[in-house]
C-alpha positions, 0 to 999 in steps of 0.5 A: 500499500505504501508503494502505491502512495509513493507511485501516486505522489511521483506521478502527481509531481511529474505532472506538475513539472510538465509530465508528458506534455514536455516536448523535445525543445523544452516547451510544455503545452498548457491551454493550447499554448507552448510555454518554456519549461522552468528547470535547472539548465533551461533558459529562464522564461522572459517576462515583462513587469512594471516596478513600483515606480512605474518602470517597465522591466524585462528579465531579458534586459539583464542578459549578461548579468547574473540574476537573482529572481526572487518571488514573494509576498508581503504577508509571508513570514519567511519572505519578511525574514529574508528581505534584510538579507536581500537588501544587504546582498544588493547593497554589496553587489549593486556595482557588480555584474550581479543583480536582484530582481524581486517579483512581488506576487501582487495578485495575492496581496491586499492591494498595491499600497501594501507592497509600497508600505512593506518596501518603505518599512524594510527600506528596500532599494532594489527593483520591486516588480509587480506581478499583478495578474500572477503571470510570472508566478504561474510561468515559474510554477511558484507553489511556495514562497519565497522561491528564488532562481539563480540565472547565469549571464546567458539567461540559463537557470542554474539554481532554484531555492525554495525558502529564505536565503541569507547573504552568504548563500546568495554570494555562494550561489551567484558565484557558481553562476558566474 
């Protein structure tokens, strides 16, 4: 009976990860549209979002830099715990070829003002992108937060981290993606 449970669990995870819909070119068919597979070693799917200040930002604008793509929400305790670490890392690496793109899952927030208040409270200075329609959250299959991706200079996903990170871990992971 236990073996059957593990088999069902494996099939469920396999289907969530793309299962048999994955094609040889790294695309998954969902709702009749082909979407890139989000996994280590694959190109990071591009997206365009607006920052809190109203600037349009595309992930592909950062090609040539190592990117920490962090998905989070203001109500998430582990997200709150890692924000001072993110800010510290950003301050130390801001003049390097490493950048931090922080995607707030705004569709899961009370309102946009809650995000602005959070940013002010934590004195965050790195780019905060607003995922108002959960486009990036769905595209990157974000099931728990915070979730971060380390993307190398060529736009390839090198690491996926579920849970909060500290400055030391960010430094190690980004150094490995250089």
